[in-house]
C-alpha positions as CSV (number, residue, x, y, z in Angstrom):
1,X,128.9,135.5,80.6
2,X,127.5,134.5,77.2
3,X,123.8,134.9,76.6
4,X,121.2,133.7,74.1
5,X,118.6,135.9,72.5
6,X,115.0,134.9,72.9
7,X,111.7,136.5,71.9
8,X,108.9,137.0,74.5
9,X,105.5,138.6,74.5
10,X,104.7,141.0,77.2
11,X,101.5,142.8,78.3
12,X,101.7,146.4,77.2
13,X,101.2,147.6,80.7
14,X,104.2,145.6,81.9
15,X,106.3,146.8,79.1
16,X,105.4,150.5,80.0
17,X,106.4,149.8,83.6
18,X,109.7,148.2,82.5
19,X,110.5,151.2,80.3
20,X,109.7,153.6,83.2
21,X,112.2,151.7,85.4
22,X,114.9,151.8,82.7
23,X,114.3,155.5,82.0
24,X,114.5,156.2,85.8
25,X,118.0,154.5,85.8
26,X,116.9,151.6,88.0
27,X,118.2,149.2,85.2
28,X,120.5,149.8,82.3
29,X,118.2,148.1,79.8
30,X,115.1,146.1,79.3
31,X,117.2,143.0,78.9
32,X,119.0,143.5,82.2
33,X,115.8,144.0,84.1
34,X,114.3,140.8,82.6
35,X,117.5,138.8,83.2
36,X,117.6,139.9,86.8
37,X,113.9,139.3,87.3
38,X,114.1,135.8,85.8
39,X,117.2,134.9,87.8
40,X,115.5,136.0,91.0
41,X,112.4,134.0,90.3
42,X,114.5,130.9,89.5
43,X,116.4,131.2,92.7
44,X,113.2,131.6,94.7
45,X,111.8,128.5,93.1
46,X,114.9,126.5,94.0
47,X,114.6,127.6,97.6
48,X,111.0,126.8,97.8
49,X,111.4,123.3,96.5
50,X,112.4,121.9,99.9
51,X,109.4,123.4,101.5
52,X,107.1,122.0,98.8
53,X,108.6,118.5,99.3
54,X,108.3,118.8,103.1
55,X,104.6,119.8,102.7
56,X,104.0,116.4,101.0
57,X,105.0,114.6,104.2
58,X,102.5,113.3,106.7
59,X,103.5,114.4,110.2
60,X,101.7,111.4,111.7
61,X,103.4,108.9,109.3
62,X,106.8,110.5,109.9
63,X,106.3,110.3,113.7
64,X,105.2,106.7,113.4
65,X,108.3,105.8,111.4
66,X,110.6,107.6,113.9
67,X,109.0,105.8,116.8
68,X,109.5,102.4,115.0
69,X,113.2,103.3,114.8
70,X,113.5,104.2,118.4
71,X,111.8,101.0,119.5
72,X,114.2,99.0,117.3
73,X,117.1,100.7,118.8
74,X,115.9,99.9,122.3
75,X,115.9,96.2,121.5
76,X,119.6,96.0,120.7
77,X,121.6,93.8,122.9
78,X,124.5,95.3,124.9
79,X,128.0,94.5,123.9
């Protein structure tokens, strides 16, 4: 996997915590920890997108639209 270098600014407290995790062997490097954390956050955002879109829906309006469709189906003539 190719990667690109970027520069970021971190709170010193966060950087100390990152360094503790690397020293403890939880991650091989600062870069790897940040890559994993960013990847996890992006995945979580992708999964929550559907929930966010659903939250924009009005249950009453959706129910009304569904009922309209059912009424329309009931009016079909038989073949």
